[in-house]
C-alpha positions in Angstrom: 177.2 136.5 104.3 178.4 139.8 105.5 175.4 142.0 105.4 175.6 143.5 108.9 177.4 146.7 108.0 175.1 147.7 105.1 172.0 146.9 107.2 173.4 149.0 110.1 174.2 151.9 107.9 170.8 151.9 106.1 169.0 151.9 109.5 171.2 154.8 110.7 170.4 156.8 107.6 166.7 156.2 108.1 167.0 157.3 111.7 169.0 160.4 110.7 166.3 161.4 108.3 164.0 161.9 111.3 166.3 164.6 112.8 164.3 167.4 111.2 161.1 166.1 112.8 162.8 166.3 116.2 163.7 170.0 115.6 160.2 171.1 114.8 158.4 173.4 117.3 154.9 174.5 117.8 151.9 172.4 116.7 154.0 170.5 114.1 156.4 169.4 116.8 153.6 168.3 119.1 152.1 166.2 116.3 155.2 164.7 114.7 157.7 164.2 117.5 155.9 161.2 119.1 155.6 159.5 115.8 159.2 160.1 115.0 160.3 158.8 118.5 158.1 155.7 118.0 159.6 155.0 114.6 163.2 155.5 115.8 162.6 153.2 118.9 161.1 150.5 116.6 164.1 150.7 114.3 166.6 150.6 117.2 164.9 147.5 118.7 164.8 145.9 115.3 168.6 146.4 114.7 169.4 145.1 118.2 167.3 142.0 117.6 168.9 141.6 114.2 172.4 141.3 115.6 171.5 139.4 118.8 168.4 137.3 118.8 168.1 136.3 115.1 171.6 134.7 114.9 171.1 132.8 118.1 167.6 131.6 117.0 169.0 130.4 113.7 171.8 128.5 115.6 169.2 126.8 117.8 167.0 125.8 114.8 170.0 124.7 112.7 171.3 122.4 115.5 168.0 120.5 115.8 
């Protein structure tokens, strides 16, 4: 199954949708920037694990 490219592009689109939050200034920027950073960090870690850890874990379980 070749689902890597669509998953990657969908995650990148979601991350790109947070760009306006990073551009906010004033009270809105103070409130929303930490939330946007946390969300982007979580998505980045999820995509890294999707392409590294999950395939290797599946390979280990499949061989047992």
